[in-house]
N, C-alpha and C positions, 0 to 999 in steps of 0.2 A: 587183444592187443597187449603187448608187453612193452612197458616203458623201462629202459635200461639206463643205469647210471654206474660209472666205475670210479674206483679210487686205486691209484697205483703208488706203491711205496708210501701209503698214508696220505697222499695228496690227491685231490679231485683231478680227474683226467682233464687236461687242458687241450688247446688246439694241437700242440705237439708236446708229448710227455717224454722227458729224458730219463733213461734208465742206464745204469752202468752195466755194460755187457759182462757176461760170464759170472753173474751173481743172481741169486734168487731174490725176487721182490714179492712182497705181499700184494695181492690183487683182490680187492673187494668189489663185489657186484651187488647192486640193489635193483630188484625187478618189481615193478608194480603191474599186476595182471588185472584186467578189467573183469574177467569172469573165467570160470573153470569149466570146460566142456564136460558133458555127461560121459562117463566111461573112461575119462583120462585119469591116469594114476600118477604120472610124472610130467614135469616140464623140463626139457633139456636145452641148454644153450651151448652151442658148439662154435669154436673159433674157425674161421676160414680166411685164407689169404693166398695171394699169388706168389708170396715169398717161398723159397725152398724150405721144405719142412725141417731140414737139418739146421736151419739158422735160428729157430725159436722154439720155445715151449710155452704154451698157454693152457691153463686149466679149462676143462669142460665142467660146466655146472649143472647139477641135477637137483631139482626141487620136487618134493612130494606134495600132494594136495593138502593145503592147510585146513585146519578144523574151524577156522573163523569164517566170518561172512565176507563176501567180496565188497569192494576191491581188495586184493591181497598185496601185501608188501613182503617180499622175500629177500633175505640178505644172506650171502655166503662168501667165504674167503677162500681164495685159491692162490696160485703162484704164477708168476710171469718171469721169463728169462730169455735174454737174447744170447745166442751161442757164439756170435762173432761180433766184432766191433766194426762200425761203419767208417768210411772215409769222410772227411770234412765236406766234400761236394756231393756225397750220396744223398738221395732223398730218403726220408724216414720210412721205417717199416709201416705197412698199412694192414690193419686187421679189421674184420667184421665178425659179429656174432649173429648166428641164425638161431631161431627158436622153433621148437616143435614139441607137441604133446606126444606122450607115449601111453598106450601102444599107437602104432602108426595109423591104425584105423580110426583114431580119434579125429575130431574136427581140425582141419588144416586149411590153409597155412596160418601161422601166427605172425601178425604184423609187428615188427620191431621198430620202435621210435626212441628218441633220446640220443644217447651216445652210440649211434649205429656204427661209426668208424673210429677206430683207435689209431692215431698216428704216434709212433714210438721211435724216438731217436736213440741210437746206440753208439754215439761217438764218445770215446773215453778221453777226456782232456788230461786226466792224470797220467795216462800211459802214452798218449800221443798229443803233446802240447802243440798249440798252434803258434804262439808267439814266445813262449817261455814264461809268461805271466798269466796265472790262472784266472784272476778277475777280468783281465782283458780278453782272454779266450772266451769266457762266458758271455761277455758283451758282444763279441763277434758272432757267436752262435745265435744270440737273440736278434741281431741285425739280419743275419742270413735268413732266419725263419720269417722275419717280418717281410723281407723282400720277396720271398717265395709266396707267402700267404697273400700279399697284396698284388702280386703279379707285376711288380715294377721292373723286373729284369728277367730275361730269358736265361736258359741254362748256360750259354756261352758268356753272356754278360756277367752273370753271377759268379762264374769261375774266375773271370778277370778281377772282379771286385774283391773276391776273397783273397786273391794273390796280393792285391794292393793292401788290403787290411792286415794281412799277415805281416808284411814288412813295416807298415806304418804303426801298427799296434805294438810291435817289438820296439820300434824307435820311441814311442810314447813311454813304454815301460823303462827303457834304458835312460831316457831323459830324466826320470825321477830317481832311479836307483844310482846312476853314475854322474848326474849333473853334466850331461853331454853338452848342453848349450850354456856353458858358463860365460858370464860377462856379456859384452855387447855383441849382438848379432843383427845384421841387416837382412832384408828379404832376399837379396841376391845371394848372400852367403848361405842362408837357410835353404834356398832352392838347390844350390849346388850340393849341400849335404844330403837332402832328400833324394835328389837324382842319383847320387852315388849309392845310397842305401838300396833304392829300388832296382838299380841295374845289377846289384849283386845276386838278385833272385834269378836263377836260370830260366824260369818260366816268364820272366819279364824282359830282362836283358836289352837287346837292341830294339825291341818293339816299343820301348818307352820313347815317346816323342816329346820334344821341348819346343815351346812357342808355336804350336800348330794353330793355324788360322781358324777362327770360329766366331760367328755372330758379329762380324765386323771388327773383331779384336783378336787377341792371341792368348791361347791358354798357356798356363805355366808349364804343366806337364799333362800328358794324356797317354793312355794305354788302350789301343784298339778302340778309340772313340770314347772311352771313359775318362772324363775330365778330372784332373787333380789341381784344384786351385790352392795356392799357397799365400799365406799372409803372415806378417809380423806386426805385433802391437806392443807398445810400451805401457798400455793401460791394463791393469790387473783384470783378468777374467775370473770372476767369482762364481758364475753359473753359466750353463750352456746357452741360456737365452741372450747372454752378452755377445754371442757370436752371430746373432741373427742379421746384423747389418751387412755381413759378408755373403749371405745365402743367395740373394738374387743374382749376383754376378756369376756364381758357380752354376746356378740354375739356367741362366741364359746360355752359357756355353753348352750345357747338356742338351737343351732344346735344339740348338743349332746342329748338334751331332745326331739328333734323332733318338736321344736317350732320355730315360726318366729317372736316372740316378746320376749323381755327381759326388765327388769327394772334396771336402774342404779341410785343409790342414793349417792350423794357426799356431804360430810360435809366440808364446807369452814371455816377453823379455822384461816385464815390469820388475821393479825392485820389490823383493819379497820380505815382509816382516813377520811372516807366520809360516807354518809348515805347509808343504804342497799338498794338494788333494790327490787321491788315488788316481793313477793313470786311467783306470777303467771309468771313473766318474767323468773324465774329460772326453768321452766318446758317446755320441748319440746321433739320432737322425732328426734333422730339422726340415720341415716341409716349406717349400717356397710358396709364395702367394698364388691364388688362382689367377688365370686359368691354367698356368703351367703345372702346378702341383708336382714339382720335382722333389724327390727324396734326396736331400743333401746330407750325406754321411759326414759328420763333423768330428774332427779330432783336435783336441787342444794339446800341444806339446809344451811342456813347462820348462822354461829356460830361466837363467839368472837366479837359480835356487840358492837361498842363503844356507850356509853350513849350519847344521843343527846346534853346534856349540855356541854360535853367535846369537842364537835366538834366546838364550838364557842370560845374556848380559844386559 
């Protein structure tokens, strides 16, 4: 039996590991072998994948029989490279390593446990920005990976959610950079602005619905069943948990539409006497209460931002 553990780019391999495409990355493998069969001279670990061979390069690892007593711990460093970049909606590359003793006449097979599967993401946000704001892009990728891992959205739903997050994430970034929502804004005006921004996306356009009926009420906006609940508050939002009081309403609409994900977008128009927080820090997933357990993707849009020069007076 071989227990395998990887490090990619100096970091322990996670559920999904992000590698910049078209760059060489260090790949360290640690193998613990319970025993070494009689007559075997080498242990070889070989990468396999359903991905086209031209899209990646992963090192093969060869270990000679150690002179110490079992169990053996073997460490070696190789290289990993993705030859092409992925799209935002593409699933990660998937690789496995098989193990075999050489010569082939040695005892086989070798059971591989531990990190049996490597999931590697090759989306390059530096070259292909999602929103124009890198920290926001990174948060969107984390949310995408979470939705996939937990199975809260199928491929079509996830595609729609990512379209919405692209537009709303850009709006959150612009709200901080350009003080888009200066002065007093009501919920009605906020909804009109969000609707206008979303309709600009050619993959949303006329499919964006306003005031669609759901759960005995009416959603603010929705895209092919994905609810977008909009709120405006004059109370300063200092942490994402301050948004929890709005979560159940958004979750109710999602349940009525047969979805497990909803979006909640909150405009904070409170008077500001300090610098705004990063737009990325205002994006997170808040879970609704059981039994619904709806994932409510929450975005805080910061309005009524005080000019920096006034903060020093």
